[in-house]
C-alpha positions as CSV (number, residue, x, y, z in Angstrom):
1,M,-38.7,-21.8,25.5
2,S,-35.1,-20.6,25.9
3,K,-31.8,-21.0,24.1
4,E,-30.9,-23.7,26.7
5,N,-34.2,-25.5,26.3
6,P,-35.9,-25.5,22.9
7,L,-39.0,-27.3,24.4
8,S,-42.0,-25.6,25.9
9,H,-42.9,-26.2,29.5
10,H,-45.5,-28.7,28.5
11,E,-43.2,-30.5,26.1
12,Q,-40.5,-30.7,28.8
13,L,-43.0,-32.3,31.1
14,R,-44.0,-34.8,28.4
15,Y,-40.4,-35.5,27.6
16,D,-39.5,-36.2,31.2
17,Y,-42.6,-38.5,31.6
18,L,-41.8,-40.4,28.4
19,L,-38.2,-40.8,29.3
20,K,-39.1,-42.2,32.7
21,N,-41.4,-44.7,31.0
22,I,-39.3,-45.4,28.0
23,H,-39.7,-49.2,28.2
24,Y,-43.5,-49.0,28.3
25,L,-44.3,-46.6,25.5
26,N,-46.9,-47.4,22.9
27,E,-46.2,-46.5,19.2
28,R,-47.8,-43.1,19.4
29,E,-45.8,-42.2,22.5
30,K,-42.6,-43.5,20.9
31,N,-43.2,-41.2,17.9
32,E,-43.9,-38.3,20.3
33,F,-40.7,-39.0,22.2
34,A,-38.7,-39.1,18.9
35,Y,-40.3,-35.8,17.9
36,L,-39.3,-34.1,21.2
37,Q,-35.8,-35.5,20.9
38,E,-35.4,-34.0,17.5
39,K,-36.2,-30.6,18.9
40,L,-33.4,-30.9,21.4
């Protein structure tokens, strides 16, 4: 985590993955994506 990026490395990887697959997310993944977006 840094000032530029409040996400951990793992969270950043998950965020990138979820963003690429945004149209195919299940409910749990949508919640996870929303959580990560709130941290940004």
